[in-house]
N, C-alpha and C positions, 0 to 999 in steps of 0.2 A: 504494500499499499504506500501511496505517496500522499503528500499534502501540497496543494498549490493554492496560493493566494492570488487575489485579484482586486482591482479597484478601478474607480472611474478616474478621469483625468485630474480632478481636483482633490481626490482622496476622501470625499465626503461619504462615499458608499464603498464598503469593503466587504469581501466574502472569502470563503475558503471552501475548497473541495478536497475531500480525502477519499481516495479510491485507487483501484488499479488504474494504470495509465489509460485515460479515455482517448477516443479517436475523434477527429474533426470531420464534419461534413461542411461542404461549401454549397450554398444555394445561390443560383444565378438569376433568379426571377427579378422582375422590375421592382417589386416591393423591397426586396432585400438590398438591391443596388441603391435605391433611394434612401433607405434607412442607414446604410453604412457609408454611402458616398464613395463606394469602390465597385469593382467588377463583380464582387460576390460578398456574401455574408458568411463568415466562418464561425461555426458554433459547435458546442459539445452538448451532449445530453447526459445529465448527471442525475443519478437516482437521488430522490429527496433525502434519504438517510445519509447520503454522502455530501450534502451541501449544507453550509452554515453561513448565515449573515454575521459579520463581525461588527458592522457599523453602518448606519444610515438607512436601513430598510424602511423605516417609518416615513421617510421623506421622498421616496421614489415616486416619480410621476409615470403615468401610463397613457398610451394612445392605443385604442383598439378600433380597427376598421369593422364595418358591418360584416365582412367575410370571416372575422375571427382573427385576422392577422394582428398581433399584439407587439408593441414595442415599449419597453420600460426604460427609463432614462433618469439620469441625475438631473434634478431641476437647477442645479448650480452651474454645471459645466456642459450639460447636454449629452454626455457620454452614454452610450447604450450599456445597460447593465442586465444581469440575469433576470429571468422571469419564469413563473410556473409554466410548464410545457403542456398547454391545453388541459385536458382532463386526465392526463397520465401522471403517475407518481415520479415525475422528473422535473428538473429545472433545465431550461435552455440557458447556456452560458456562452457569452461572446468570447471567442478565443483570444481576440485582441486585448481583452481586459485583464488577462492573466499576467502576473508579474514574473513568475518563475520561468526559467529557461528550460523547462522539461522538453524532451524530444517528442513532441506530439506528431502524430501521423494523420495525413488527410486520407480518410477511408473511402469517401464517395463524393461525387458532385451531383447535385440535383437541379432540376428545372433548366437543364442545359439548352433545351429547344428555344428558350426565351433569353438566352445570354446576350450581352451587348456584342455588337459586331467587332469590337476591338478586343474582346476578351479571348484569351488563349488558355486552353485547359490541357494539362499533360495527358497524352494519349493512354498511358498505362493505368490511370486511375479509373475505377468503375464509375459509371455515370447513368443517370436516368434523364430522359427528355422532360418528364414531368415530376410531380411528387410521387415517391413510392408510398406504399401503405405505411402508416406510422409504425406498425410493429416491425416491418422490414427495416426501416430507417433506424429504429432503436437497436435492432440486432446487428446491423452493419457497423454501428458506431460504438457498440459495447466494448468495455475494456478487454484487453487481451487476457486470457487466462494465465 
């Protein structure tokens, strides 16, 4: 087991995950591009029992689209921060908010059919044109045994 900490840009929101090394998925849909300001949004799915807020949870702001797309962020600096992953017992954690230099692995790319024209994806990484079933995404990104 490892422990990795993360925080927003200003340090008002801090969290910790303790688990076997999780894997990253990158979503290339237009919503994730707009939320992240980059070609894709890189995230981890962490079981609730392996996630802990250290500071600032009570001040987090949220934006939820009518489709269910949710973005939580620090109201001070605007950084994207973890949020509960739909109705599943997981937290979505933005990989870029992690402080530690753990050797994380990108396990899968999703929503590649709607990627930006300037986005290049490594050919050896598994990919889905659309969203896979949530159970499949959770399985693909599960920590290595």
